[in-house]
MIMI-602017 format. One record per atom (N, C-alpha, C): residue number from 1; chain; atom name; y, x, z. Coordinates in Angstrom, 3 decimals, m for minus. Last residue first. Example, Ala and Ser with C-alpha at 12.3 -4.5 7.8 and 13.67 -1.06 7.14 Angstrom:
nr / kette / atom / py / px / pz
2 / A / N / m2.250 / 12.850 / 7.080
2 / A / CA / m1.060 / 13.670 / 7.140
2 / A / C / 0.030 / 12.900 / 7.870
1 / A / N / m5.690 / 13.190 / 7.800
1 / A / CA / m4.500 / 12.300 / 7.800
1 / A / C / m3.300 / 13.200 / 7.800
***
This chain:
nr / kette / atom / py / px / pz
163 / A / N / m15.561 / m20.586 / m0.945
163 / A / CA / m16.427 / m21.408 / m0.100
163 / A / C / m15.720 / m22.643 / 0.238
162 / A / N / m13.530 / m19.720 / m2.669
162 / A / CA / m14.922 / m19.564 / m3.079
162 / A / C / m15.842 / m20.461 / m2.258
161 / A / N / m11.193 / m20.163 / m1.215
161 / A / CA / m11.377 / m20.837 / m2.508
161 / A / C / m12.850 / m20.822 / m2.910
160 / A / N / m11.613 / m18.507 / 0.988
160 / A / CA / m11.362 / m19.937 / 1.184
160 / A / C / m11.597 / m20.729 / m0.106
159 / A / N / m11.829 / m16.018 / m0.237
159 / A / CA / m13.006 / m16.595 / 0.405
159 / A / C / m12.833 / m18.084 / 0.696
158 / A / N / m9.142 / m15.753 / m1.222
158 / A / CA / m10.303 / m15.690 / m2.118
158 / A / C / m11.515 / m16.387 / m1.483
157 / A / N / m7.716 / m15.774 / 1.185
157 / A / CA / m7.507 / m16.843 / 0.201
157 / A / C / m8.695 / m16.907 / m0.755
156 / A / N / m8.628 / m13.335 / 2.227
156 / A / CA / m8.921 / m14.597 / 2.920
156 / A / C / m8.784 / m15.782 / 1.966
155 / A / N / m7.507 / m11.573 / 0.374
155 / A / CA / m8.967 / m11.627 / 0.535
155 / A / C / m9.375 / m12.936 / 1.215
154 / A / N / m4.779 / m12.064 / 0.813
154 / A / CA / m5.365 / m12.263 / m0.512
154 / A / C / m6.886 / m12.421 / m0.426
153 / A / N / m4.559 / m11.345 / 3.527
153 / A / CA / m4.231 / m12.698 / 3.085
153 / A / C / m4.848 / m13.012 / 1.737
152 / A / N / m5.172 / m8.665 / 3.337
152 / A / CA / m6.062 / m9.531 / 4.112
152 / A / C / m5.811 / m10.997 / 3.772
151 / A / N / m2.916 / m7.863 / 1.821
151 / A / CA / m4.267 / m7.763 / 1.260
151 / A / C / m5.264 / m8.643 / 2.021
150 / A / N / m0.845 / m8.360 / 3.659
150 / A / CA / m0.866 / m9.049 / 2.361
150 / A / C / m2.272 / m9.022 / 1.773
149 / A / N / m1.607 / m6.590 / 5.728
149 / A / CA / m1.490 / m8.028 / 5.987
149 / A / C / m1.557 / m8.816 / 4.678
148 / A / N / m1.459 / m4.137 / 4.373
148 / A / CA / m2.738 / m4.582 / 4.936
148 / A / C / m2.704 / m6.094 / 5.179
147 / A / N / 1.291 / m4.072 / 3.765
147 / A / CA / 0.297 / m4.107 / 2.692
147 / A / C / m1.070 / m4.577 / 3.197
146 / A / N / 2.445 / m3.956 / 6.322
146 / A / CA / 2.756 / m5.062 / 5.422
146 / A / C / 1.703 / m5.194 / 4.321
145 / A / N / 1.451 / m1.503 / 7.215
145 / A / CA / 1.098 / m2.738 / 7.926
145 / A / C / 1.319 / m3.945 / 7.019
144 / A / N / 2.695 / 0.153 / 5.318
144 / A / CA / 1.239 / 0.134 / 5.449
144 / A / C / 0.771 / m1.143 / 6.139
143 / A / N / 5.380 / m0.273 / 5.831
143 / A / CA / 4.837 / m0.687 / 4.532
143 / A / C / 3.315 / m0.744 / 4.582
142 / A / N / 5.516 / 0.802 / 8.435
142 / A / CA / 5.818 / m0.611 / 8.184
142 / A / C / 5.239 / m1.090 / 6.867
141 / A / N / 4.916 / 3.498 / 7.990
141 / A / CA / 4.043 / 2.692 / 8.854
141 / A / C / 4.261 / 1.200 / 8.617
140 / A / N / 7.091 / 4.181 / 6.322
140 / A / CA / 5.706 / 4.344 / 5.869
140 / A / C / 4.762 / 3.465 / 6.681
139 / A / N / 9.283 / 3.578 / 8.017
139 / A / CA / 9.129 / 2.920 / 6.711
139 / A / C / 7.688 / 3.000 / 6.228
138 / A / N / 8.913 / 5.349 / 10.126
138 / A / CA / 8.854 / 3.908 / 10.394
138 / A / C / 8.629 / 3.146 / 9.083
137 / A / N / 9.395 / 7.677 / 8.658
137 / A / CA / 8.099 / 7.473 / 9.312
137 / A / C / 7.883 / 5.988 / 9.620
136 / A / N / 12.020 / 7.324 / 7.985
136 / A / CA / 11.024 / 7.364 / 6.909
136 / A / C / 9.620 / 7.173 / 7.468
135 / A / N / 13.167 / 7.409 / 10.548
135 / A / CA / 13.269 / 6.189 / 9.734
135 / A / C / 12.261 / 6.168 / 8.606
134 / A / N / 12.775 / 10.050 / 11.227
134 / A / CA / 12.028 / 9.022 / 11.962
134 / A / C / 12.062 / 7.690 / 11.217
133 / A / N / 14.625 / 11.113 / 9.411
133 / A / CA / 13.210 / 11.470 / 9.310
133 / A / C / 12.334 / 10.460 / 10.054
132 / A / N / 17.030 / 10.057 / 10.415
132 / A / CA / 16.571 / 9.680 / 9.074
132 / A / C / 15.076 / 9.966 / 8.918
131 / A / N / 17.063 / 11.309 / 12.945
131 / A / CA / 17.152 / 9.852 / 12.840
131 / A / C / 16.622 / 9.384 / 11.481
130 / A / N / 17.081 / 13.997 / 12.265
130 / A / CA / 15.924 / 13.428 / 12.972
130 / A / C / 15.902 / 11.907 / 12.869
129 / A / N / 19.641 / 14.188 / 11.165
129 / A / CA / 18.476 / 14.402 / 10.315
129 / A / C / 17.213 / 13.832 / 10.952
128 / A / N / 21.212 / 13.756 / 13.447
128 / A / CA / 21.313 / 12.851 / 12.290
128 / A / C / 20.102 / 12.958 / 11.384
127 / A / N / 20.392 / 15.963 / 15.033
127 / A / CA / 20.238 / 14.579 / 15.509
127 / A / C / 20.264 / 13.583 / 14.351
126 / A / N / 21.139 / 18.127 / 13.416
126 / A / CA / 19.725 / 17.921 / 13.747
126 / A / C / 19.488 / 16.484 / 14.219
125 / A / N / 23.573 / 17.046 / 10.968
125 / A / CA / 23.195 / 17.677 / 12.229
125 / A / C / 21.705 / 17.400 / 12.472
124 / A / N / 23.377 / 17.545 / 7.401
124 / A / CA / 23.500 / 16.721 / 8.605
124 / A / C / 23.125 / 17.535 / 9.832
123 / A / N / 23.357 / 18.501 / 4.746
123 / A / CA / 24.158 / 19.174 / 5.783
123 / A / C / 24.409 / 18.294 / 7.013
122 / A / N / 21.798 / 17.777 / 2.655
122 / A / CA / 22.829 / 16.820 / 3.056
122 / A / C / 23.734 / 17.344 / 4.170
121 / A / N / 20.130 / 20.065 / 2.487
121 / A / CA / 20.863 / 19.561 / 1.318
121 / A / C / 22.040 / 18.686 / 1.739
120 / A / N / 19.216 / 20.695 / 5.173
120 / A / CA / 19.553 / 21.705 / 4.174
120 / A / C / 20.429 / 21.214 / 3.043
119 / A / N / 18.926 / 18.259 / 6.625
119 / A / CA / 19.625 / 19.401 / 7.211
119 / A / C / 20.125 / 20.352 / 6.121
118 / A / N / 17.639 / 16.581 / 4.807
118 / A / CA / 18.831 / 16.101 / 5.503
118 / A / C / 19.623 / 17.252 / 6.129
117 / A / N / 15.473 / 18.167 / 4.012
117 / A / CA / 16.475 / 17.725 / 3.026
117 / A / C / 17.763 / 17.316 / 3.726
116 / A / N / 14.063 / 18.454 / 6.476
116 / A / CA / 14.590 / 19.615 / 5.749
116 / A / C / 15.673 / 19.254 / 4.751
115 / A / N / 13.416 / 15.764 / 6.984
115 / A / CA / 14.202 / 16.524 / 7.953
115 / A / C / 14.851 / 17.734 / 7.273
114 / A / N / 11.812 / 15.301 / 4.773
114 / A / CA / 13.064 / 14.556 / 4.930
114 / A / C / 13.977 / 15.275 / 5.915
113 / A / N / 9.691 / 17.075 / 5.378
113 / A / CA / 10.484 / 17.232 / 4.148
113 / A / C / 11.820 / 16.507 / 4.245
112 / A / N / 8.720 / 16.050 / 7.835
112 / A / CA / 9.273 / 17.411 / 7.758
112 / A / C / 10.133 / 17.619 / 6.514
111 / A / N / 7.899 / 13.451 / 7.048
111 / A / CA / 8.844 / 13.639 / 8.146
111 / A / C / 9.527 / 15.005 / 8.023
110 / A / N / 5.993 / 14.033 / 5.086
110 / A / CA / 7.233 / 13.331 / 4.729
110 / A / C / 8.314 / 13.508 / 5.797
109 / A / N / 4.074 / 15.468 / 6.792
109 / A / CA / 4.797 / 16.131 / 5.704
109 / A / C / 6.044 / 15.362 / 5.256
108 / A / N / 3.064 / 13.528 / 8.692
108 / A / CA / 3.796 / 14.721 / 9.102
108 / A / C / 4.646 / 15.318 / 7.977
107 / A / N / 1.745 / 11.506 / 7.262
107 / A / CA / 2.768 / 11.169 / 8.247
107 / A / C / 3.672 / 12.360 / 8.539
106 / A / N / 0.017 / 12.761 / 5.604
106 / A / CA / 0.803 / 11.657 / 5.042
106 / A / C / 1.890 / 11.198 / 6.013
105 / A / N / m1.351 / 14.490 / 7.215
105 / A / CA / m0.305 / 15.038 / 6.363
105 / A / C / 0.581 / 13.967 / 5.763
104 / A / N / m3.430 / 13.095 / 8.349
104 / A / CA / m2.194 / 13.227 / 9.116
104 / A / C / m1.041 / 13.807 / 8.299
103 / A / N / m5.820 / 13.054 / 7.044
103 / A / CA / m4.899 / 11.954 / 6.753
103 / A / C / m3.537 / 12.133 / 7.418
102 / A / N / m5.009 / 15.750 / 4.772
102 / A / CA / m5.355 / 14.351 / 5.026
102 / A / C / m5.973 / 14.178 / 6.402
101 / A / N / m3.199 / 17.885 / 3.812
101 / A / CA / m3.626 / 17.730 / 5.203
101 / A / C / m4.036 / 16.293 / 5.515
100 / A / N / m2.965 / 17.866 / 0.971
100 / A / CA / m2.937 / 19.116 / 1.728
100 / A / C / m3.518 / 18.988 / 3.134
99 / A / N / m3.094 / 15.253 / m0.019
99 / A / CA / m3.980 / 16.275 / m0.566
99 / A / C / m4.052 / 17.537 / 0.296
98 / A / N / m1.255 / 13.840 / 1.526
98 / A / CA / m2.580 / 13.279 / 1.289
98 / A / C / m3.555 / 14.356 / 0.853
97 / A / N / 1.041 / 15.358 / 1.295
97 / A / CA / 0.354 / 15.291 / 2.579
97 / A / C / m1.057 / 14.759 / 2.459
96 / A / N / 1.843 / 14.769 / m1.307
96 / A / CA / 1.373 / 16.114 / m0.974
96 / A / C / 0.576 / 16.124 / 0.329
95 / A / N / 2.529 / 12.011 / m0.923
95 / A / CA / 1.551 / 12.433 / m1.935
95 / A / C / 0.976 / 13.806 / m1.599
94 / A / N / 4.415 / 12.149 / 1.159
94 / A / CA / 3.231 / 11.291 / 1.273
94 / A / C / 2.149 / 11.762 / 0.321
93 / A / N / 6.334 / 13.888 / 0.080
93 / A / CA / 5.604 / 14.250 / 1.291
93 / A / C / 4.342 / 13.427 / 1.484
92 / A / N / 7.339 / 12.398 / m2.031
92 / A / CA / 6.645 / 13.661 / m2.312
92 / A / C / 5.802 / 14.078 / m1.108
91 / A / N / 8.547 / 10.352 / m0.507
91 / A / CA / 7.466 / 10.034 / m1.450
91 / A / C / 6.657 / 11.291 / m1.760
90 / A / N / 10.459 / 11.881 / 0.897
90 / A / CA / 9.458 / 11.099 / 1.619
90 / A / C / 8.270 / 10.771 / 0.720
89 / A / N / 12.020 / 12.906 / m1.155
89 / A / CA / 11.271 / 13.838 / m0.300
89 / A / C / 10.166 / 13.100 / 0.463
88 / A / N / 13.167 / 10.544 / m2.097
88 / A / CA / 12.266 / 11.321 / m2.973
88 / A / C / 11.412 / 12.286 / m2.161
87 / A / N / 14.702 / 9.901 / 0.161
87 / A / CA / 13.681 / 8.968 / m0.332
87 / A / C / 12.672 / 9.694 / m1.211
86 / A / N / 16.391 / 12.101 / 0.233
86 / A / CA / 15.462 / 11.865 / 1.342
86 / A / C / 14.343 / 10.921 / 0.920
85 / A / N / 17.878 / 11.701 / m2.033
85 / A / CA / 17.018 / 12.883 / m1.959
85 / A / C / 15.989 / 12.735 / m0.839
84 / A / N / 19.339 / 9.519 / m1.294
84 / A / CA / 18.324 / 9.338 / m2.343
84 / A / C / 17.358 / 10.524 / m2.337
83 / A / N / 19.609 / 9.712 / 2.345
83 / A / CA / 20.097 / 9.837 / 0.981
83 / A / C / 18.976 / 9.541 / m0.020
82 / A / N / 19.822 / 7.677 / 5.368
82 / A / CA / 19.230 / 8.675 / 4.477
82 / A / C / 19.805 / 8.633 / 3.071
81 / A / N / 20.512 / 5.911 / 7.421
81 / A / CA / 21.515 / 6.804 / 6.864
81 / A / C / 20.988 / 7.882 / 5.941
80 / A / N / 18.746 / 4.022 / 8.246
80 / A / CA / 18.920 / 5.181 / 9.120
80 / A / C / 19.830 / 6.250 / 8.519
79 / A / N / 18.866 / 2.243 / 6.126
79 / A / CA / 19.245 / 1.782 / 7.466
79 / A / C / 19.534 / 2.960 / 8.397
78 / A / N / 17.788 / 3.772 / 4.034
78 / A / CA / 19.204 / 3.397 / 3.991
78 / A / C / 19.695 / 2.994 / 5.386
77 / A / N / 15.182 / 3.939 / 4.952
77 / A / CA / 15.925 / 5.173 / 4.692
77 / A / C / 17.421 / 4.866 / 4.679
76 / A / N / 14.512 / 1.194 / 5.144
76 / A / CA / 14.577 / 2.021 / 6.342
76 / A / C / 15.345 / 3.322 / 6.112
75 / A / N / 14.784 / 0.230 / 2.431
75 / A / CA / 15.420 / m0.423 / 3.566
75 / A / C / 15.593 / 0.535 / 4.741
74 / A / N / 13.210 / 1.966 / 0.899
74 / A / CA / 14.640 / 1.845 / 0.634
74 / A / C / 15.375 / 1.243 / 1.827
73 / A / N / 10.696 / 1.500 / 2.128
73 / A / CA / 11.303 / 2.836 / 2.125
73 / A / C / 12.805 / 2.749 / 1.888
72 / A / N / 10.310 / m1.268 / 1.657
72 / A / CA / 10.429 / m0.762 / 3.028
72 / A / C / 11.062 / 0.620 / 3.068
71 / A / N / 10.333 / m1.350 / m1.206
71 / A / CA / 11.240 / m2.170 / m0.399
71 / A / C / 11.413 / m1.583 / 1.001
70 / A / N / 8.272 / 0.449 / m1.924
70 / A / CA / 9.644 / 0.645 / m2.379
70 / A / C / 10.629 / m0.097 / m1.481
69 / A / N / 6.011 / m0.703 / m0.714
69 / A / CA / 6.442 / 0.669 / m0.398
69 / A / C / 7.909 / 0.875 / m0.738
68 / A / N / 6.003 / m3.320 / m1.908
68 / A / CA / 6.060 / m3.118 / m0.450
68 / A / C / 6.556 / m1.726 / m0.086
67 / A / N / 5.642 / m3.734 / m4.613
67 / A / CA / 6.995 / m3.505 / m4.138
67 / A / C / 7.098 / m3.163 / m2.663
66 / A / N / 2.947 / m4.188 / m4.817
66 / A / CA / 3.522 / m3.046 / m5.526
66 / A / C / 4.908 / m2.710 / m4.989
65 / A / N / 2.790 / m6.546 / m3.270
65 / A / CA / 2.093 / m5.318 / m2.850
65 / A / C / 2.694 / m4.086 / m3.511
64 / A / N / 4.266 / m8.307 / m4.874
64 / A / CA / 4.752 / m7.983 / m3.534
64 / A / C / 4.091 / m6.709 / m2.996
63 / A / N / 2.531 / m8.430 / m7.016
63 / A / CA / 3.883 / m7.898 / m7.224
63 / A / C / 4.483 / m7.485 / m5.882
62 / A / N / 0.419 / m9.671 / m5.684
62 / A / CA / 0.242 / m8.322 / m6.240
62 / A / C / 1.586 / m7.660 / m6.499
61 / A / N / 1.466 / m12.187 / m5.119
61 / A / CA / 1.170 / m11.278 / m4.006
61 / A / C / 0.960 / m9.842 / m4.481
60 / A / N / 1.668 / m13.179 / m7.778
60 / A / CA / 2.843 / m13.048 / m6.906
60 / A / C / 2.617 / m12.078 / m5.760
59 / A / N / m1.047 / m13.083 / m8.546
59 / A / CA / m0.031 / m12.340 / m9.311
59 / A / C / 1.197 / m12.109 / m8.437
58 / A / N / m2.184 / m14.823 / m6.712
58 / A / CA / m2.556 / m13.403 / m6.667
58 / A / C / m1.562 / m12.545 / m7.448
57 / A / N / m1.070 / m17.245 / m7.557
57 / A / CA / m0.786 / m16.739 / m6.221
57 / A / C / m1.084 / m15.248 / m6.107
56 / A / N / m2.271 / m17.437 / m10.052
56 / A / CA / m0.814 / m17.313 / m9.964
56 / A / C / m0.398 / m16.783 / m8.589
55 / A / N / m4.982 / m17.679 / m9.264
55 / A / CA / m4.548 / m16.548 / m10.089
55 / A / C / m3.040 / m16.349 / m10.010
54 / A / N / m4.918 / m20.100 / m7.806
54 / A / CA / m5.343 / m18.854 / m7.163
54 / A / C / m4.801 / m17.656 / m7.941
53 / A / N / m4.181 / m21.899 / m9.778
53 / A / CA / m3.282 / m21.702 / m8.628
53 / A / C / m3.634 / m20.416 / m7.881
52 / A / N / m6.413 / m21.890 / m11.469
52 / A / CA / m5.166 / m21.263 / m11.926
52 / A / C / m4.214 / m21.003 / m10.760
51 / A / N / m9.485 / m21.206 / m9.610
51 / A / CA / m8.453 / m22.061 / m10.210
51 / A / C / m7.187 / m21.288 / m10.579
50 / A / N / m12.389 / m19.401 / m10.599
50 / A / CA / m11.264 / m19.518 / m9.681
50 / A / C / m10.147 / m20.319 / m10.356
49 / A / N / m15.213 / m21.171 / m12.137
49 / A / CA / m14.412 / m20.021 / m11.701
49 / A / C / m13.323 / m20.294 / m10.695
48 / A / N / m16.281 / m23.085 / m14.008
48 / A / CA / m15.745 / m23.462 / m12.693
48 / A / C / m14.805 / m22.389 / m12.160
47 / A / N / m17.380 / m22.137 / m16.350
47 / A / CA / m16.349 / m23.159 / m16.457
47 / A / C / m15.715 / m23.538 / m15.127
46 / A / N / m20.333 / m21.278 / m14.705
46 / A / CA / m19.579 / m21.273 / m15.972
46 / A / C / m18.603 / m22.450 / m16.028
45 / A / N / m19.883 / m20.429 / m11.284
45 / A / CA / m20.523 / m21.287 / m12.278
45 / A / C / m19.682 / m21.295 / m13.540
44 / A / N / m19.343 / m16.968 / m10.513
44 / A / CA / m18.934 / m18.372 / m10.510
44 / A / C / m19.711 / m19.153 / m11.565
43 / A / N / m20.248 / m14.354 / m11.137
43 / A / CA / m20.887 / m15.148 / m10.080
43 / A / C / m20.559 / m16.637 / m10.131
42 / A / N / m18.870 / m13.163 / m13.277
42 / A / CA / m20.303 / m12.925 / m13.115
42 / A / C / m20.991 / m13.802 / m12.076
41 / A / N / m16.157 / m13.878 / m13.375
41 / A / CA / m16.913 / m13.783 / m14.620
41 / A / C / m18.419 / m13.637 / m14.435
40 / A / N / m15.305 / m14.086 / m10.678
40 / A / CA / m14.940 / m15.100 / m11.663
40 / A / C / m15.856 / m15.074 / m12.889
39 / A / N / m16.242 / m11.697 / m9.439
39 / A / CA / m16.716 / m13.017 / m9.023
39 / A / C / m16.512 / m14.041 / m10.141
38 / A / N / m14.779 / m9.835 / m10.935
38 / A / CA / m16.241 / m9.749 / m10.866
38 / A / C / m16.831 / m11.098 / m10.456
37 / A / N / m12.174 / m10.579 / m10.332
37 / A / CA / m12.682 / m10.734 / m11.702
37 / A / C / m14.205 / m10.686 / m11.748
36 / A / N / m12.037 / m9.893 / m7.601
36 / A / CA / m11.772 / m11.262 / m8.053
36 / A / C / m12.400 / m11.521 / m9.428
35 / A / N / m12.601 / m7.118 / m7.718
35 / A / CA / m13.467 / m8.025 / m6.966
35 / A / C / m13.290 / m9.473 / m7.413
34 / A / N / m10.412 / m6.276 / m9.226
34 / A / CA / m11.770 / m6.041 / m9.739
34 / A / C / m12.759 / m6.959 / m9.026
33 / A / N / m8.318 / m6.881 / m7.514
33 / A / CA / m8.474 / m7.652 / m8.744
33 / A / C / m9.859 / m7.457 / m9.357
32 / A / N / m8.761 / m4.883 / m5.571
32 / A / CA / m8.799 / m6.304 / m5.224
32 / A / C / m9.080 / m7.154 / m6.461
31 / A / N / m8.366 / m2.595 / m7.143
31 / A / CA / m9.674 / m2.839 / m6.527
31 / A / C / m9.830 / m4.303 / m6.105
30 / A / N / m5.663 / m2.851 / m7.742
30 / A / CA / m6.648 / m2.883 / m8.834
30 / A / C / m8.043 / m3.172 / m8.283
29 / A / N / m4.534 / m2.488 / m5.227
29 / A / CA / m4.397 / m3.779 / m5.911
29 / A / C / m5.420 / m3.920 / m7.031
28 / A / N / m5.306 / 0.272 / m4.614
28 / A / CA / m5.646 / m0.882 / m3.783
28 / A / C / m5.596 / m2.224 / m4.516
27 / A / N / m6.558 / 2.891 / m5.962
27 / A / CA / m5.632 / 1.850 / m6.432
27 / A / C / m5.917 / 0.506 / m5.759
26 / A / N / m6.575 / 5.777 / m4.110
26 / A / CA / m7.349 / 4.573 / m4.387
26 / A / C / m6.378 / 3.458 / m4.788
25 / A / N / m4.671 / 7.584 / m3.484
25 / A / CA / m5.440 / 7.856 / m4.702
25 / A / C / m6.340 / 6.677 / m5.061
24 / A / N / m3.547 / 6.842 / m1.021
24 / A / CA / m2.908 / 6.397 / m2.263
24 / A / C / m3.666 / 6.723 / m3.552
23 / A / N / m4.946 / 5.748 / 1.617
23 / A / CA / m5.288 / 6.817 / 0.674
23 / A / C / m4.757 / 6.430 / m0.704
22 / A / N / m4.067 / 3.505 / 2.854
22 / A / CA / m3.891 / 4.769 / 3.559
22 / A / C / m4.246 / 5.980 / 2.713
21 / A / N / m4.680 / 1.558 / 1.053
21 / A / CA / m3.345 / 1.529 / 1.661
21 / A / C / m3.043 / 2.885 / 2.295
20 / A / N / m7.350 / 1.929 / 0.485
20 / A / CA / m6.356 / 2.428 / m0.467
20 / A / C / m4.930 / 2.376 / 0.049
19 / A / N / m8.653 / 0.454 / 2.377
19 / A / CA / m8.611 / 1.895 / 2.567
19 / A / C / m7.550 / 2.529 / 1.663
18 / A / N / m8.433 / m1.976 / 1.048
18 / A / CA / m7.744 / m1.793 / 2.333
18 / A / C / m7.606 / m0.298 / 2.629
17 / A / N / m10.076 / m1.417 / m1.127
17 / A / CA / m8.666 / m1.745 / m1.362
17 / A / C / m7.853 / m1.594 / m0.080
16 / A / N / m12.548 / m1.058 / 0.053
16 / A / CA / m11.881 / 0.108 / m0.542
16 / A / C / m10.405 / m0.171 / m0.798
15 / A / N / m13.032 / m3.738 / 0.710
15 / A / CA / m12.905 / m2.730 / 1.777
15 / A / C / m12.194 / m1.484 / 1.252
14 / A / N / m13.223 / m4.855 / m1.861
14 / A / CA / m12.186 / m5.314 / m0.940
14 / A / C / m11.958 / m4.292 / 0.181
13 / A / N / m15.461 / m3.476 / m2.806
13 / A / CA / m14.175 / m3.332 / m3.494
13 / A / C / m13.025 / m3.761 / m2.591
12 / A / N / m17.379 / m4.464 / m1.011
12 / A / CA / m17.062 / m3.027 / m1.015
12 / A / C / m15.719 / m2.776 / m1.708
11 / A / N / m17.448 / m7.139 / m1.819
11 / A / CA / m16.999 / m6.816 / m0.459
11 / A / C / m16.623 / m5.333 / m0.362
10 / A / N / m18.482 / m6.705 / m4.440
10 / A / CA / m17.184 / m7.359 / m4.231
10 / A / C / m16.626 / m7.022 / m2.846
9 / A / N / m20.975 / m5.533 / m3.881
9 / A / CA / m19.973 / m4.783 / m4.652
9 / A / C / m18.583 / m5.381 / m4.429
8 / A / N / m22.191 / m7.658 / m2.565
8 / A / CA / m22.017 / m6.376 / m1.866
8 / A / C / m20.944 / m5.547 / m2.564
7 / A / N / m22.250 / m9.519 / m4.629
7 / A / CA / m21.452 / m9.794 / m3.431
7 / A / C / m21.202 / m8.520 / m2.632
6 / A / N / m24.066 / m8.199 / m6.352
6 / A / CA / m22.687 / m8.429 / m6.788
6 / A / C / m21.768 / m8.745 / m5.600
5 / A / N / m26.392 / m8.299 / m4.769
5 / A / CA / m25.822 / m7.008 / m5.153
5 / A / C / m24.359 / m7.161 / m5.582
4 / A / N / m26.808 / m11.056 / m4.739
4 / A / CA / m26.559 / m10.334 / m3.477
4 / A / C / m25.906 / m8.986 / m3.772
3 / A / N / m27.314 / m11.509 / m7.454
3 / A / CA / m26.188 / m12.159 / m6.802
3 / A / C / m25.820 / m11.441 / m5.500
2 / A / N / m29.677 / m10.122 / m7.880
2 / A / CA / m28.470 / m9.654 / m8.549
2 / A / C / m27.225 / m10.247 / m7.884
1 / A / N / m31.396 / m11.756 / m6.401
1 / A / CA / m31.189 / m10.369 / m5.998
1 / A / C / m29.906 / m9.800 / m6.606
***
């Protein structure tokens, strides 16, 4: 009975980690690792656990998860001609949007803040500012897709090793 309960908790942690991609208040990578550690220390046969290759792979993929937002935001904001202020506005918009108007605020508020920064601070035309604002929207969506794919890969790897 305890084993079934632990598997339910592990699967719930994995599901919450995927949800954490869209709700930044949930620490997605930490939730994944909690599931891995729970299995390793409470369910695996003593001395058998998860192999070192699994742990090293998870470390590499976790670093990639942490960097996914940064990499995609920097790439797309720069690609569409955005400034450092636009990058900061996009991050602030995601965080504020989560709390003020969830879940759509995470898409709308960064767009509006970047648009405002590009017009007001950077003195760009409306067309130029719209291009950068749309770039930040593409960056957020791209990083979300990338993170979900990486997390599903990590979860799949876990189940392949376990079974």
